[in-house]
C-alpha positions as CSV (number, residue, x, y, z in Angstrom):
1,M,3.8,23.8,-48.0
2,K,3.9,20.1,-49.0
3,K,1.2,18.3,-47.0
4,K,-1.5,19.6,-44.7
5,A,-3.3,17.9,-41.8
6,I,-6.6,16.2,-42.7
7,G,-9.7,16.0,-40.5
8,P,-11.0,18.5,-37.9
9,T,-8.7,21.5,-37.2
10,L,-8.0,23.5,-34.0
11,P,-9.9,26.6,-35.3
12,E,-13.0,24.4,-35.9
13,H,-12.8,23.0,-32.3
14,I,-12.3,26.5,-30.8
15,K,-15.4,27.7,-32.7
16,A,-17.4,24.7,-31.4
17,V,-16.4,25.5,-27.8
18,K,-17.3,29.2,-28.3
19,Q,-20.8,28.1,-29.6
20,G,-21.3,25.7,-26.7
21,K,-21.3,22.6,-28.9
22,R,-18.2,21.2,-27.2
23,I,-17.2,21.4,-23.6
24,F,-13.9,22.5,-22.0
25,E,-13.8,21.5,-18.3
26,N,-11.4,19.8,-16.0
27,A,-11.8,16.3,-14.5
28,F,-13.3,17.5,-11.3
29,Q,-15.9,19.7,-13.1
30,G,-16.8,16.8,-15.4
31,V,-17.4,14.3,-12.5
32,A,-19.2,16.9,-10.4
33,R,-21.5,17.7,-13.4
34,M,-22.1,14.1,-14.1
35,I,-23.3,13.5,-10.4
36,L,-25.2,16.8,-9.8
37,E,-27.1,16.8,-13.1
38,K,-29.0,13.7,-11.9
39,E,-31.8,13.6,-9.3
40,I,-30.8,14.1,-5.7
41,D,-33.0,13.0,-2.8
42,K,-32.9,13.7,1.0
43,V,-32.8,10.7,3.3
44,V,-32.4,10.2,7.1
45,V,-29.6,7.9,8.0
46,N,-28.9,7.0,11.7
47,G,-30.8,10.1,12.7
48,Q,-28.9,12.5,10.4
49,T,-30.4,14.1,7.3
50,T,-28.1,13.4,4.3
51,Y,-28.4,13.3,0.5
52,D,-28.9,10.4,-1.8
53,F,-27.4,10.9,-5.3
54,K,-29.5,8.8,-7.7
55,I,-26.7,8.3,-10.2
56,F,-25.2,5.7,-7.7
57,R,-28.5,3.7,-7.7
58,E,-29.0,3.3,-11.4
59,D,-27.6,0.0,-12.8
60,R,-28.8,-3.5,-12.1
61,K,-25.8,-4.0,-9.8
62,H,-25.5,-0.6,-8.2
63,V,-24.0,0.8,-4.9
64,I,-26.1,-0.1,-1.8
65,G,-26.1,2.4,1.1
66,M,-22.7,4.1,1.6
67,F,-24.6,7.4,2.1
68,E,-22.0,9.2,4.2
69,E,-19.1,8.0,2.0
70,I,-20.9,9.1,-1.2
71,N,-21.7,12.5,0.3
72,S,-18.1,13.0,1.3
73,F,-16.9,12.1,-2.2
74,V,-19.4,14.4,-3.9
75,S,-18.4,17.2,-1.6
76,F,-14.7,16.6,-2.3
77,V,-15.2,16.7,-6.1
78,K,-17.5,19.7,-5.9
79,D,-15.0,21.6,-3.9
80,A,-12.2,20.7,-6.3
81,S,-14.3,21.7,-9.3
82,E,-14.7,25.1,-7.7
83,G,-11.0,25.5,-7.3
84,G,-10.8,24.6,-3.6
85,S,-8.0,22.9,-1.8
86,S,-9.4,19.4,-2.8
87,S,-8.0,20.0,-6.3
88,E,-4.5,19.3,-4.9
89,M,-5.5,16.2,-3.0
90,A,-6.3,12.5,-3.6
91,Y,-9.4,10.9,-2.3
92,V,-8.6,7.7,-0.3
93,L,-11.2,5.2,0.9
94,V,-9.9,3.3,3.9
95,G,-11.7,0.4,5.5
96,E,-12.0,-3.3,6.3
97,P,-11.8,-5.7,3.3
98,G,-15.1,-6.6,1.6
99,N,-17.0,-3.5,2.4
100,G,-17.4,-2.1,-1.1
101,K,-14.5,0.4,-1.5
102,T,-13.2,-1.0,-4.9
103,F,-16.8,-1.6,-6.1
104,L,-17.6,2.1,-5.5
105,V,-14.6,3.4,-7.3
106,E,-15.1,1.1,-10.3
107,Y,-18.8,2.1,-10.4
108,I,-17.8,5.8,-10.6
109,C,-15.3,5.0,-13.4
110,S,-17.9,3.1,-15.3
111,K,-20.4,5.9,-15.0
112,Y,-17.8,8.5,-16.0
113,R,-17.0,6.5,-19.2
114,S,-20.7,6.3,-20.1
115,F,-21.0,10.0,-19.4
116,L,-18.1,10.9,-21.7
117,A,-19.5,8.6,-24.4
118,Q,-22.5,11.0,-24.9
119,P,-21.8,13.2,-27.9
120,E,-22.1,16.5,-26.0
121,N,-19.6,15.3,-23.4
122,H,-16.9,13.9,-25.7
123,K,-13.2,14.6,-24.7
124,Y,-10.9,15.7,-27.5
125,T,-7.1,15.9,-27.9
126,F,-4.8,16.8,-30.7
127,K,-2.1,15.3,-32.8
128,F,0.7,16.7,-34.9
129,C,0.5,15.4,-38.5
130,N,3.1,15.2,-41.3
131,M,6.0,15.6,-38.9
132,D,8.3,13.7,-41.3
133,T,8.4,16.9,-43.5
134,L,10.4,18.7,-40.7
135,G,13.3,16.4,-41.4
136,H,14.5,15.5,-37.9
137,Y,11.7,13.1,-36.8
138,G,12.8,10.2,-39.0
139,K,9.8,8.2,-40.2
140,I,7.5,9.4,-37.4
141,S,4.8,11.2,-39.2
142,E,2.1,11.5,-36.5
143,I,2.6,12.5,-32.9
144,E,-0.4,12.5,-30.6
145,S,-0.4,14.4,-27.3
146,Q,1.0,11.9,-24.8
147,T,-1.2,13.1,-22.0
148,Y,-4.4,13.6,-24.1
149,E,-4.2,17.3,-23.6
150,D,-7.4,19.2,-24.5
151,P,-7.1,21.3,-27.7
152,M,-8.0,24.3,-25.6
153,I,-4.8,23.9,-23.7
154,L,-3.0,24.2,-27.0
155,A,-5.1,27.2,-27.8
156,M,-4.0,28.9,-24.6
157,N,-0.3,28.2,-25.4
158,L,-0.1,29.3,-29.1
159,C,2.0,32.4,-28.2
160,F,4.8,32.9,-25.6
161,D,3.0,35.8,-24.1
162,K,-0.3,35.3,-22.3
163,T,-1.7,38.7,-23.2
164,E,-0.7,38.2,-26.9
165,N,-2.4,34.8,-26.8
166,K,-5.6,36.2,-25.4
167,E,-5.6,39.0,-28.0
168,Y,-5.2,36.4,-30.8
169,L,-8.2,34.3,-29.5
170,A,-10.3,37.4,-29.1
171,K,-9.4,38.8,-32.6
172,T,-9.7,35.5,-34.5
173,F,-12.6,33.8,-32.7
174,G,-14.5,36.7,-31.1
175,F,-14.0,35.7,-27.4
176,N,-14.9,38.5,-24.9
177,D,-12.9,39.1,-21.7
178,K,-15.3,37.2,-19.5
179,E,-15.2,34.1,-21.7
180,L,-11.4,34.2,-21.9
181,E,-11.3,34.6,-18.1
182,T,-13.5,31.4,-17.7
183,I,-11.3,29.5,-20.1
184,W,-8.1,30.6,-18.4
185,E,-9.3,29.3,-15.0
186,N,-8.3,25.8,-16.4
187,Y,-5.0,27.1,-17.8
188,R,-2.0,24.8,-17.6
189,P,1.2,24.8,-19.7
190,L,1.6,22.3,-22.5
191,G,3.4,19.1,-21.8
192,A,7.1,19.1,-22.5
193,C,6.9,17.2,-25.8
194,S,3.8,19.1,-27.2
195,D,5.5,22.4,-26.2
196,Y,8.7,21.4,-27.9
197,I,7.0,20.2,-31.1
198,W,4.7,23.3,-31.3
199,H,7.8,25.6,-31.1
200,D,9.5,23.4,-33.7
201,L,6.6,23.9,-36.0
202,M,6.6,27.7,-35.4
203,R,10.3,27.8,-36.3
204,F,9.6,25.7,-39.4
205,T,6.8,28.1,-40.6
206,N,8.7,31.3,-39.6
207,G,6.3,32.1,-36.7
208,N,3.1,31.8,-38.8
209,I,0.4,30.5,-36.4
210,E,-2.2,29.7,-39.2
211,E,0.4,27.7,-41.2
212,S,1.5,25.8,-38.0
213,L,-2.1,25.0,-37.2
214,G,-2.2,23.2,-40.6
215,F,-0.1,20.4,-39.0
216,I,-2.6,19.9,-36.2
217,E,-5.6,17.6,-36.3
218,I,-8.2,17.2,-33.5
219,V,-9.1,13.7,-32.5
220,P,-11.5,12.2,-29.8
221,V,-9.9,10.6,-26.8
222,P,-10.5,6.8,-26.9
223,L,-12.8,5.6,-24.1
224,S,-11.3,2.2,-23.8
225,E,-11.5,0.5,-20.4
226,S,-9.0,-2.2,-21.3
227,M,-6.4,0.4,-22.6
228,G,-6.8,2.4,-19.3
229,T,-7.6,5.6,-21.1
230,V,-9.8,8.2,-19.3
231,T,-10.2,5.8,-16.4
232,G,-7.2,3.7,-15.4
233,K,-6.4,1.4,-12.5
234,Y,-3.0,0.8,-10.9
235,P,-3.0,-2.1,-8.5
236,A,-0.2,-2.3,-5.9
237,K,2.4,-4.8,-7.0
238,D,5.2,-6.4,-4.9
239,K,8.4,-4.7,-4.2
240,I,10.4,-6.3,-7.0
241,T,8.1,-5.9,-10.0
242,S,6.8,-2.4,-9.2
243,S,8.6,0.7,-10.5
244,S,7.9,4.3,-11.2
245,V,8.0,3.4,-14.9
246,D,4.5,1.8,-14.5
247,L,3.2,5.2,-13.4
248,L,5.3,7.8,-15.3
249,G,6.7,6.1,-18.4
250,E,10.3,5.8,-19.6
251,E,12.7,6.6,-22.4
252,S,11.7,4.8,-25.6
253,I,14.5,3.2,-27.6
254,Q,12.2,2.9,-30.7
255,R,11.7,6.7,-30.7
256,L,15.4,7.4,-30.2
257,L,16.1,5.5,-33.5
258,H,14.0,8.2,-35.4
259,I,14.6,11.4,-33.4
260,T,17.9,13.1,-34.1
261,D,17.7,15.9,-31.5
262,T,18.6,14.4,-28.1
263,N,16.9,17.3,-26.4
264,N,13.5,16.3,-27.8
265,P,11.3,15.2,-24.8
266,Y,9.2,13.1,-27.2
267,R,11.9,10.5,-26.7
268,F,10.1,9.6,-23.4
269,D,7.2,7.3,-23.9
270,L,4.7,8.5,-21.3
271,R,1.9,6.1,-22.4
272,R,4.0,3.3,-20.9
273,G,2.8,4.6,-17.5
274,A,-0.7,4.6,-16.1
275,L,-0.9,8.4,-15.3
276,A,-0.5,9.8,-18.9
277,R,-3.3,7.7,-20.2
278,V,-5.7,9.5,-17.8
279,G,-4.0,12.9,-18.0
280,G,-6.7,14.5,-20.2
281,G,-9.5,14.9,-17.6
282,G,-9.6,11.2,-16.5
283,I,-9.8,9.3,-13.2
284,H,-6.7,7.5,-11.9
285,F,-7.6,4.7,-9.5
286,S,-4.8,3.5,-7.2
287,D,-5.8,0.2,-5.6
288,E,-4.2,-0.4,-2.1
289,I,-2.1,2.7,-2.5
290,F,-0.2,2.2,0.8
291,K,0.9,-1.3,-0.2
292,N,3.3,0.3,-2.7
293,K,7.0,0.7,-1.8
294,K,8.2,4.0,-0.5
295,D,9.7,5.4,-3.7
296,L,6.4,4.8,-5.6
297,V,4.5,6.5,-2.8
298,Q,6.9,9.5,-3.2
299,V,6.1,9.6,-6.9
300,Y,2.4,9.7,-5.9
301,L,3.2,12.6,-3.6
302,G,4.6,14.7,-6.4
303,V,1.7,13.8,-8.8
304,I,-1.0,14.5,-6.2
305,Q,0.4,17.8,-5.1
306,N,1.5,19.3,-8.4
307,R,-0.6,17.2,-10.9
308,V,2.6,16.9,-13.0
309,I,4.4,13.9,-14.5
310,E,8.1,14.8,-14.1
311,I,11.0,12.8,-15.8
312,D,14.6,14.1,-15.9
313,G,13.4,17.7,-15.3
314,Y,10.8,17.6,-18.1
315,K,7.3,18.3,-17.0
316,W,3.9,17.2,-18.4
317,P,1.0,18.8,-16.4
318,I,-2.0,16.5,-16.1
319,D,-5.7,16.9,-15.3
320,T,-6.7,13.9,-13.2
321,L,-9.0,13.0,-10.4
322,I,-7.0,10.6,-8.2
323,I,-9.0,8.1,-6.1
324,A,-7.3,5.4,-4.0
325,T,-8.3,2.6,-1.6
326,S,-6.5,1.0,1.4
327,N,-7.4,-1.5,4.1
328,N,-7.1,-0.5,7.7
329,S,-4.1,-2.6,8.6
330,E,-2.0,-1.3,5.7
331,F,-3.0,2.3,6.4
332,N,-2.2,2.0,10.1
333,R,1.2,0.5,9.3
334,F,1.9,3.4,6.9
335,L,0.9,5.9,9.6
336,A,3.3,4.3,12.0
337,E,6.2,5.2,9.7
338,R,6.1,8.8,10.5
339,E,8.5,10.0,7.8
340,E,5.7,9.3,5.2
341,A,3.4,11.9,6.8
342,P,3.4,14.3,3.8
343,I,1.5,11.9,1.6
344,V,-1.3,11.4,4.1
345,D,-1.4,15.2,4.4
346,R,-2.2,15.3,0.7
347,C,-5.0,12.8,1.0
348,R,-8.6,13.2,2.0
349,I,-9.2,10.1,4.0
350,C,-12.7,8.6,4.1
351,N,-13.3,5.8,6.5
352,V,-15.6,3.4,4.8
353,A,-18.0,1.5,7.2
354,H,-19.8,-1.7,6.5
355,N,-23.5,-1.5,5.7
356,T,-25.4,-1.5,9.0
357,N,-29.0,-1.3,7.6
358,Y,-30.4,-4.9,7.5
359,K,-33.1,-3.8,5.0
360,L,-30.5,-2.5,2.5
361,Q,-28.4,-5.6,3.3
362,K,-31.1,-7.6,1.5
363,Y,-29.8,-6.3,-1.8
364,L,-26.2,-7.0,-0.9
365,T,-27.1,-10.5,0.2
366,D,-28.8,-11.0,-3.2
367,Y,-25.4,-10.0,-4.8
368,A,-23.7,-12.6,-2.6
369,I,-26.2,-15.3,-3.5
370,G,-26.0,-14.4,-7.2
371,S,-28.7,-13.7,-9.8
372,E,-28.2,-16.8,-11.9
373,A,-30.3,-19.9,-11.3
374,K,-28.3,-22.2,-9.0
375,T,-28.0,-25.9,-9.6
376,T,-26.9,-28.9,-7.6
377,F,-23.9,-31.1,-8.6
378,N,-26.3,-33.2,-10.6
379,K,-27.6,-30.2,-12.6
380,E,-30.9,-30.1,-10.8
381,V,-32.4,-26.7,-9.9
382,L,-31.4,-25.5,-6.5
383,H,-34.3,-23.9,-4.6
384,Q,-33.8,-20.8,-2.4
385,D,-35.6,-20.8,1.0
386,P,-37.7,-17.6,1.2
387,N,-36.1,-16.8,4.6
388,L,-32.5,-17.3,3.4
389,N,-31.9,-13.7,2.5
390,Y,-33.3,-12.4,5.8
391,A,-31.3,-14.9,7.9
392,G,-28.0,-14.1,6.2
393,S,-28.7,-10.3,6.2
394,V,-29.6,-10.1,9.9
395,A,-26.6,-12.3,11.0
396,V,-24.0,-10.3,9.1
397,V,-25.4,-6.9,10.1
398,L,-25.5,-7.8,13.8
399,T,-21.8,-8.6,13.7
400,R,-21.1,-5.1,12.3
401,L,-22.9,-3.3,15.2
402,P,-20.7,-2.4,18.2
403,R,-22.0,-3.2,21.7
404,S,-23.5,-0.4,23.7
405,E,-24.8,0.1,27.2
406,K,-27.7,2.3,26.0
407,L,-29.1,-0.1,23.3
408,T,-29.4,-3.9,22.9
409,P,-28.0,-5.3,19.6
410,I,-31.6,-5.8,18.3
411,E,-32.6,-2.2,19.2
412,T,-29.4,-0.9,17.5
413,M,-30.2,-3.0,14.4
414,K,-33.8,-1.8,14.1
415,L,-32.9,1.9,14.7
416,A,-30.1,1.7,12.1
417,A,-32.7,0.4,9.6
418,G,-35.0,3.4,10.5
419,E,-37.5,1.2,12.4
420,I,-39.2,1.5,15.7
421,A,-37.4,-0.1,18.7
422,G,-39.8,0.1,21.6
423,E,-39.3,3.3,23.6
424,K,-35.8,3.9,22.3
425,S,-35.5,6.7,19.8
426,I,-33.3,7.4,16.9
427,K,-31.7,10.1,19.0
428,T,-30.3,7.4,21.3
429,L,-28.6,5.7,18.3
430,A,-27.3,9.1,17.1
431,E,-25.7,9.6,20.6
432,V,-24.2,6.1,20.6
433,I,-22.7,6.7,17.1
434,A,-21.4,10.1,18.1
435,T,-19.7,8.6,21.2
436,L,-18.2,5.7,19.3
437,N,-16.9,7.9,16.5
438,Q,-14.8,9.9,19.0
439,D,-12.6,6.8,19.4
440,P,-9.2,7.4,17.8
441,D,-9.1,3.7,16.9
442,I,-11.1,3.7,13.7
443,T,-12.0,0.0,14.0
444,K,-14.0,0.7,17.2
445,R,-16.2,3.2,15.4
446,F,-19.8,2.4,14.3
447,G,-19.9,-0.2,11.5
448,Q,-16.2,-0.4,11.0
449,K,-15.8,-4.0,12.1
450,G,-17.7,-7.1,11.3
451,L,-18.3,-9.8,8.7
452,G,-17.9,-8.2,5.2
453,Q,-19.4,-9.0,1.9
454,R,-16.6,-11.5,1.0
455,N,-17.3,-13.4,4.2
456,L,-21.0,-13.6,3.4
457,G,-20.1,-14.8,-0.1
458,R,-17.9,-17.5,1.4
459,A,-20.7,-18.6,3.7
460,V,-23.1,-18.9,0.7
461,Q,-20.4,-21.0,-1.0
462,L,-20.2,-23.3,2.0
463,L,-24.0,-23.6,2.1
464,I,-24.1,-24.5,-1.6
465,E,-21.3,-27.1,-1.5
466,S,-22.8,-29.0,1.5
467,S,-24.2,-32.4,0.8
468,E,-27.4,-31.6,2.7
469,T,-28.1,-28.7,0.3
470,N,-27.4,-30.8,-2.8
471,E,-29.4,-33.8,-1.6
472,G,-32.4,-31.7,-0.6
473,Q,-32.0,-29.5,-3.7
474,C,-32.7,-26.4,-1.5
475,M,-30.6,-23.7,0.3
476,F,-32.3,-24.0,3.7
477,A,-32.1,-20.7,5.6
478,Y,-31.1,-22.2,9.0
479,D,-28.0,-23.7,7.4
480,I,-26.6,-20.2,6.6
481,F,-26.0,-19.8,10.4
482,K,-23.8,-22.9,10.5
483,A,-21.9,-21.7,7.4
484,L,-21.3,-18.2,9.0
485,E,-20.1,-19.9,12.3
486,R,-17.6,-21.9,10.2
487,I,-16.4,-18.6,8.5
488,V,-16.0,-16.9,11.9
489,L,-13.9,-19.8,13.2
490,D,-11.8,-20.0,10.0
491,Y,-11.3,-16.4,9.0
492,V,-11.6,-14.2,12.2
493,S,-8.2,-14.1,13.9
494,D,-9.0,-11.9,17.0
495,A,-10.4,-14.1,19.8
496,N,-12.7,-11.2,21.2
497,D,-14.1,-10.6,17.8
498,R,-14.8,-14.3,17.3
499,I,-16.7,-14.5,20.7
500,K,-18.8,-11.4,19.7
501,Y,-19.6,-12.6,16.2
502,L,-20.7,-16.0,17.4
503,E,-22.9,-14.3,20.0
504,D,-24.4,-12.1,17.2
505,I,-25.2,-15.1,15.1
506,K,-27.0,-16.6,18.1
507,I,-29.1,-13.4,18.4
508,A,-29.8,-13.7,14.6
509,K,-31.1,-17.2,15.1
510,G,-33.6,-15.9,17.7
511,L,-34.8,-13.3,15.2
512,Y,-35.1,-16.1,12.5
513,R,-37.2,-18.1,15.0
514,E,-39.6,-15.2,15.5
515,R,-39.9,-14.8,11.7
516,I,-40.7,-18.6,11.4
517,M,-43.5,-18.1,14.0
518,T,-45.0,-15.5,11.8
519,E,-44.6,-17.6,8.6
520,M,-46.2,-20.6,10.3
521,F,-49.2,-18.5,11.4
522,D,-49.6,-17.3,7.8
523,A,-49.5,-20.9,6.7
524,Y,-52.0,-22.0,9.3
525,M,-54.4,-19.2,8.3
526,D,-53.8,-20.2,4.6
527,E,-53.1,-16.5,3.8
528,P,-49.7,-14.9,3.0
529,Y,-50.2,-11.7,5.1
530,A,-52.5,-13.1,7.9
531,I,-50.2,-11.9,10.8
532,R,-49.9,-8.5,9.3
533,K,-53.7,-8.2,9.2
534,D,-54.0,-9.3,12.9
535,V,-51.3,-6.8,14.0
536,M,-53.2,-4.0,12.2
537,N,-56.5,-5.2,13.8
538,Y,-54.9,-4.8,17.2
539,V,-53.6,-1.3,16.3
540,N,-57.0,-0.2,14.9
541,M,-58.8,-1.6,17.9
542,I,-56.8,0.4,20.4
543,I,-57.4,3.5,18.3
544,G,-61.1,2.9,18.0
545,I,-61.7,1.8,21.6
546,D,-62.1,5.4,22.8
547,A,-64.0,6.6,19.7
548,E,-67.1,8.6,20.4
549,N,-69.1,6.9,17.6
550,L,-68.6,3.4,19.2
551,G,-71.9,1.7,19.7
552,P,-73.0,-0.9,22.3
553,D,-72.2,-3.6,19.7
554,K,-68.5,-2.4,19.8
555,M,-68.5,-1.9,16.0
556,W,-66.2,0.9,14.9
557,K,-66.2,2.4,11.4
558,Y,-63.0,4.0,10.0
559,I,-61.4,5.0,6.7
560,D,-58.5,2.7,5.8
561,P,-55.5,5.0,5.0
562,Q,-54.2,2.4,2.5
563,T,-57.3,1.8,0.4
564,K,-59.2,5.0,1.4
565,E,-62.3,2.8,1.9
566,L,-64.8,2.8,4.8
567,K,-64.3,-0.3,7.0
568,A,-66.0,-1.7,10.0
569,L,-64.2,-3.4,12.8
570,K,-65.5,-5.2,15.9
571,I,-63.4,-4.2,18.9
572,D,-62.6,-7.3,20.9
573,E,-61.3,-6.2,24.3
574,R,-60.4,-9.8,25.3
575,Y,-58.1,-10.0,22.3
576,I,-56.5,-6.6,23.1
577,K,-55.9,-7.8,26.7
578,S,-54.4,-11.1,25.6
579,V,-51.9,-9.3,23.3
580,E,-50.9,-6.8,26.1
581,E,-50.5,-9.7,28.6
582,R,-48.1,-11.3,26.2
583,L,-46.2,-8.0,26.1
584,G,-45.8,-8.2,29.8
585,L,-48.1,-5.3,30.5
586,K,-49.9,-6.1,33.8
587,S,-51.3,-2.8,35.2
588,E,-53.8,-0.4,33.5
589,E,-51.1,2.4,33.5
590,Q,-48.6,0.2,31.6
591,R,-51.3,-0.7,29.1
592,E,-52.4,2.9,28.6
593,T,-48.7,4.0,28.2
594,F,-48.1,1.4,25.5
595,R,-51.3,2.2,23.7
596,T,-50.4,5.9,23.6
597,T,-47.0,5.0,22.2
598,I,-48.6,2.9,19.4
599,R,-51.1,5.7,18.6
600,K,-48.2,8.2,18.4
601,I,-46.2,6.0,16.1
602,Y,-49.4,5.5,14.0
603,G,-49.9,9.3,13.7
604,Q,-46.2,9.9,12.7
605,K,-45.8,7.0,10.3
606,M,-49.2,7.1,8.5
607,S,-48.7,10.7,7.3
608,L,-45.4,9.8,5.7
609,D,-46.1,6.2,4.6
610,P,-49.8,5.0,4.4
611,N,-48.6,1.4,3.8
612,Y,-46.8,1.3,7.2
613,D,-47.9,-2.0,8.9
614,F,-46.1,-2.2,12.3
615,M,-44.4,-5.4,11.2
616,D,-41.0,-3.9,12.3
617,N,-42.3,-3.8,15.9
618,L,-41.1,-7.3,16.7
619,E,-42.4,-7.4,20.2
620,L,-45.9,-6.6,19.0
621,V,-45.8,-9.1,16.1
622,K,-44.5,-11.8,18.5
623,A,-47.3,-11.1,21.0
624,V,-50.0,-11.2,18.3
625,T,-48.5,-14.4,16.9
626,D,-48.3,-16.1,20.3
627,V,-51.9,-15.1,21.1
628,R,-53.2,-16.5,17.8
629,L,-51.0,-19.6,17.6
630,K,-51.0,-20.8,21.2
631,S,-54.5,-19.9,22.3
632,D,-56.8,-19.9,19.3
633,I,-56.2,-23.4,18.1
634,A,-58.7,-25.8,19.6
635,G,-58.1,-29.6,20.0
636,A,-54.3,-30.0,20.2
637,G,-53.9,-27.0,22.5
638,S,-51.3,-25.5,20.3
639,L,-50.1,-25.6,16.7
640,I,-46.7,-27.0,17.7
641,G,-48.4,-29.9,19.5
642,A,-50.6,-30.6,16.5
643,L,-47.8,-30.5,14.0
644,A,-45.4,-32.5,16.1
645,N,-47.9,-35.3,17.0
646,R,-49.4,-36.4,13.7
647,T,-50.7,-39.7,14.9
648,N,-54.4,-38.7,14.4
649,E,-56.0,-37.9,11.1
650,E,-57.0,-34.4,12.1
651,N,-53.4,-33.4,12.9
652,Q,-52.2,-35.0,9.6
653,K,-54.8,-33.0,7.7
654,L,-53.6,-29.8,9.3
655,Y,-50.0,-30.6,8.5
656,D,-50.8,-31.4,4.8
657,R,-52.9,-28.2,4.5
658,M,-50.2,-26.1,5.9
659,L,-47.6,-27.8,3.7
660,T,-49.8,-27.1,0.6
661,T,-50.1,-23.4,1.6
662,M,-46.3,-23.1,2.1
663,L,-45.7,-24.6,-1.3
664,K,-48.3,-22.7,-3.3
665,K,-48.6,-19.4,-1.6
666,L,-45.4,-18.8,0.5
667,H,-42.7,-19.8,-2.1
668,Y,-41.3,-22.8,-0.1
669,C,-40.3,-26.1,-1.7
670,Q,-40.9,-29.6,-0.2
671,T,-37.4,-29.6,1.5
672,C,-37.5,-26.2,3.2
673,A,-41.2,-26.4,4.0
674,K,-40.7,-29.7,5.9
675,K,-37.5,-28.5,7.6
676,T,-39.1,-25.2,8.6
677,I,-42.1,-27.1,10.2
678,E,-39.7,-29.4,11.9
679,Y,-37.6,-26.5,13.2
680,F,-40.8,-24.8,14.4
681,C,-41.7,-27.9,16.4
682,T,-38.4,-27.8,18.3
683,Q,-37.7,-25.5,21.2
684,V,-34.3,-24.3,20.0
685,D,-33.3,-20.6,19.6
686,E,-36.4,-19.4,21.6
687,N,-35.6,-15.9,23.0
């Protein structure tokens, strides 16, 4: 022999797999292992117990919510990795624009690349070296497997006969029957060009396997995002520029100049297409799959079903997880063309809902506002109102919640965030969701319609570009409502949706007003969590009012579940009654029923979360705030009156003191503090 291959050889790779130093698995097994090796938690979402896979919550900008969608995806991949029917299907995320479909897929791809970058998870392929010595490959000396086939695929195709091949591996490398059986579970034939070249080498060496293996070198698969290897994206193009070449590849004129044998399948350049580059255990991401023209969708049908790239009768089997996205309108249009039914039959459709948990929306709103320090047009620092995130989050979440006869929008919002909503239980929400999800029109199901993340982003842009924001150097929370109303009028085409969304924004304003009441009370008390303390005082008073160890001085001693310290509390029956009157509880029976409910919630919540503070019980918080604000302030009769009428020195002092507290302790700036006090003094948006 003239020249031999340099670098790692196939026998060395096979030995490493035998010893467990290298891994041989398909794309589904790799992705499933990546997800399931990490921590898994149990969570309750909308009354249903589900799983939270921690791998999706790791990076600084990670996936928020999407519990059902992630569970569905993990179940799909796990089933495929165990040889289920999912292995012959594509996973398609369908939903409204701006609800995180593409972000989820790109996050999975990014995690998969990081996973494969770890030395123990590296993917390997093989290349044929010194091919110019054979004489009919021209000046082509090195030929890499076009679909990044795993070296073990070559190892399973060294001989024509499967039994003979198994005997060779057993004899040469010491594999037992069970190990061979496990390896053969992932058996697939070699791609047309690898198969042709291998048999060419066998002819050249007169059937000597060891000598032929001298031409083969093992190389790692490049993990390049920009080259589209291992994880590749194919965006839907318009009807003129898109062609099957972008997916499958085409005949290469350059190679034809070297190759003399016209039957050689290596004349096709598969790397020109997106599929071959992810063919060795990668993820192919087809963005807006149903926007592609029919013949391209037909190509996908063949690839999804058979996992094979086929050109002119030549076949290259590939090992790929195919994930796609589509928006509702394109998907519905595609379904209407009934002749395309087979492709949908080959897809696992997952209807992606918007996030409906306003507490989780806080993180998504942070993404929309952006993490970088904002500046005005004059390069001055732009302050963010501490209530901006809450106002934006509540407004967009309310637009995503369908109307129901059983629950008010606020009750639905609170239950969806796992909070208490008066006497309504999570079961009611679960029933509402179950009923809505029976609707064949997907857009009428729970969370499927509403203002998406892109709309929220646009609203933030409008807020930042307004002259008021730039002049005041502050993103004032109340202005986000105006921006969202503008977005609804400009971008929502359906008249009924527009009416509903504007109504939802009005409800959000009412919630913002109640939050401002709480903030103003905290400012008045010169303490960040004053209202929280008063709410907990009421709760502790109604628990202690019937205590056996209550003396004539009405002092009650109890262990604080948060600090585990012994505390004393004077039970003020006048205060309890004032709060209950504000709640509209007139009779003794009504009061006792309400107290029993609060005690029950206390018992349930404290065992799970000792820091639970009843601040999600908006009715109770509002009642406590009203009692303290409107009746406890002597002189002006009410805080609103005192702040609105600053003609006397005492009122001016109160205003200045509250302003100082807001600036120093509550994270306001001069602009939003003054605007918030001004808004508090008006009567607008009172529920």
